[in-house]
PARO-49144 format. One record per residue (C-alpha): residue in one letter; x, y, z. Coordinates in nm, 3 decimals, always signed. Layout:
# PARO-49144
  aa       c1       c2       c3
   A        X        Y        Z
...
***
This chain:
# PARO-49144
  aa       c1       c2       c3
   M   +8.320   +8.766   +8.518
   V   +7.985   +8.905   +8.627
   G   +8.066   +9.065   +8.962
   I   +8.320   +9.149   +9.230
   H   +8.260   +9.144   +9.605
   V   +8.477   +9.312   +9.867
   G   +8.423   +9.218  +10.230
   G   +8.119   +9.015  +10.129
   R   +7.941   +9.306   +9.957
   A   +7.890   +9.351   +9.585
   V   +8.090   +9.632   +9.429
   A   +7.876   +9.852   +9.203
   V   +8.022   +9.812   +8.854
   P   +7.832   +9.777   +8.527
   A   +7.813   +9.416   +8.408
   S   +7.925   +9.535   +8.063
   A   +8.258   +9.645   +8.214
   L   +8.324   +9.287   +8.323
   A   +8.187   +9.048   +8.062
   S   +8.193   +9.194   +7.711
   F   +8.539   +9.119   +7.565
   D   +8.581   +9.214   +7.199
   P   +8.843   +8.976   +7.051
   A   +8.873   +9.186   +6.736
   T   +8.997   +9.491   +6.926
   G   +9.118   +9.339   +7.255
   T   +8.901   +9.580   +7.451
   G   +8.654   +9.529   +7.731
   G   +8.561   +9.221   +7.926
   T   +8.773   +8.994   +8.144
   I   +9.050   +8.747   +8.068
   V   +9.249   +8.507   +8.286
   D   +9.622   +8.540   +8.217
   A   +9.899   +8.359   +8.406
   G  +10.158   +8.565   +8.215
   T  +10.055   +8.890   +8.384
   M  +10.189   +8.926   +8.740
   F   +9.919   +9.138   +8.908
   T   +9.550   +9.177   +8.830
   R   +9.467   +9.487   +8.627
   L   +9.110   +9.612   +8.626
   S   +8.969   +9.870   +8.386
   P   +8.989  +10.217   +8.545
   P   +8.623  +10.246   +8.657
   V   +8.618   +9.887   +8.787
   Y   +8.948   +9.932   +8.969
   A   +8.837  +10.262   +9.127
   A   +8.519  +10.098   +9.260
   V   +8.707   +9.792   +9.394
   R   +8.984  +10.007   +9.545
   D   +8.737  +10.240   +9.715
   A   +8.534   +9.948   +9.855
   F   +8.856   +9.782   +9.976
   R   +8.971  +10.101  +10.150
   R   +8.634  +10.142  +10.324
   K   +8.635   +9.780  +10.445
   A   +9.002   +9.785  +10.554
   R   +8.928  +10.073  +10.793
   A   +9.293  +10.171  +10.816
   P   +9.484  +10.475  +10.699
   V   +9.630  +10.434  +10.351
   S  +10.006  +10.489  +10.341
   A  +10.210  +10.631  +10.052
   P  +10.185  +10.445   +9.719
   L  +10.452  +10.184   +9.655
   G  +10.562  +10.117   +9.298
   G  +10.247  +10.080   +9.086
   F  +10.023  +10.015   +9.387
   D   +9.811  +10.297   +9.530
   T   +9.637  +10.116   +9.817
   C   +9.907  +10.043  +10.072
   Y   +9.903  +10.009  +10.449
   N  +10.134   +9.969  +10.743
   V  +10.114   +9.599  +10.822
   T  +10.032   +9.635  +11.193
   G   +9.665   +9.579  +11.271
   L   +9.539   +9.564  +10.913
   R   +9.220   +9.365  +10.862
   V   +9.225   +9.250  +10.502
   P   +8.875   +9.233  +10.351
   S   +8.791   +8.937  +10.131
   V   +8.786   +8.979   +9.753
   T   +8.560   +8.752   +9.547
   F   +8.535   +8.730   +9.169
   A   +8.195   +8.596   +9.056
   F   +8.132   +8.426   +8.723
   A   +7.820   +8.329   +8.529
   G   +7.697   +7.980   +8.602
   G   +7.528   +7.979   +8.939
   A   +7.614   +8.020   +9.305
   G   +7.925   +7.802   +9.287
   A   +8.087   +8.003   +9.011
   A   +8.298   +8.230   +9.230
   V   +8.647   +8.240   +9.375
   T   +8.721   +8.412   +9.706
   L   +9.086   +8.499   +9.731
   P   +9.281   +8.429  +10.049
   E   +9.482   +8.717  +10.195
   E   +9.806   +8.601  +10.033
   N   +9.643   +8.644   +9.690
   V   +9.506   +8.988   +9.775
   M   +9.805   +9.165   +9.933
   I  +10.171   +9.200   +9.835
   H  +10.426   +9.276  +10.106
   S  +10.716   +9.514  +10.055
   S  +11.067   +9.373  +10.081
   S  +11.120   +9.587  +10.393
   G  +10.827   +9.407  +10.555
   G  +10.660   +9.716  +10.696
   V  +10.412   +9.788  +10.418
   T  +10.156   +9.576  +10.235
   C   +9.958   +9.679   +9.926
   L   +9.647   +9.566   +9.742
   A   +9.800   +9.348   +9.468
   M   +9.580   +9.493   +9.193
   A   +9.604   +9.807   +8.986
   S   +9.425  +10.011   +8.726
   G   +9.459   +9.896   +8.368
   S   +9.471  +10.103   +8.052
   S   +9.188  +10.332   +7.950
   E   +9.319  +10.385   +7.595
   G   +9.447  +10.183   +7.302
   V   +9.493   +9.808   +7.291
   N   +9.354   +9.643   +7.605
   A   +9.147   +9.951   +7.691
   G   +8.883   +9.858   +7.942
   L   +9.018   +9.503   +7.973
   N   +9.020   +9.329   +8.312
   V   +9.303   +9.079   +8.358
   L   +9.288   +8.821   +8.638
   A   +9.658   +8.762   +8.681
   S   +9.913   +8.520   +8.819
   M   +9.926   +8.644   +9.180
   Q   +9.552   +8.602   +9.218
   Q   +9.568   +8.253   +9.061
   Q   +9.839   +8.116   +9.291
   N   +9.736   +7.806   +9.487
   H   +9.429   +7.765   +9.268
   R   +9.370   +7.513   +8.995
   V   +9.223   +7.704   +8.703
   L   +9.018   +7.491   +8.464
   F   +8.931   +7.613   +8.116
   D   +8.638   +7.447   +7.938
   V   +8.689   +7.611   +7.600
   A   +8.423   +7.404   +7.423
   N   +8.154   +7.524   +7.662
   G   +8.295   +7.872   +7.729
   R   +8.348   +7.816   +8.102
   V   +8.624   +7.865   +8.356
   G   +8.647   +7.709   +8.700
   F   +8.863   +7.766   +9.007
   S   +8.951   +7.524   +9.284
   R   +9.172   +7.602   +9.582
   E   +9.476   +7.375   +9.564
   L   +9.791   +7.440   +9.761
   C  +10.095   +7.404   +9.539
   T  +10.425   +7.285   +9.679
   A  +10.770   +7.303   +9.530
***
């Protein structure tokens, strides 16, 4: 991953916080993991994305819910787009639809940004994980031989 956009604007994060995974230590960089429920971004990346999201949402943030700190009352919320950009040209990006960006509480009155801060220490420190909720209704293609990943919107039915 080389960049993140919220509401169509680039979020200021260092490229090194997104792309430099160290397989020997499990730290840094970005991985795609369908076994993790919600996207976890390294603390500085998450803080920048969260703050940009809050500015673009232009709504008062309600109390945190579970592990989510960017929650809103559902009424009148304009959900800004979130786009993950990858190396490989203009087409190497995935813009998430609202259902991949927000999670709704079981009571129905609150919705939260379905991403959280990851660990800043130990194994996985500084690691960004693009998780299952953000992959739903997308075909994710891994070209291991060429070191590439691709995303295509594809509605899944049961």
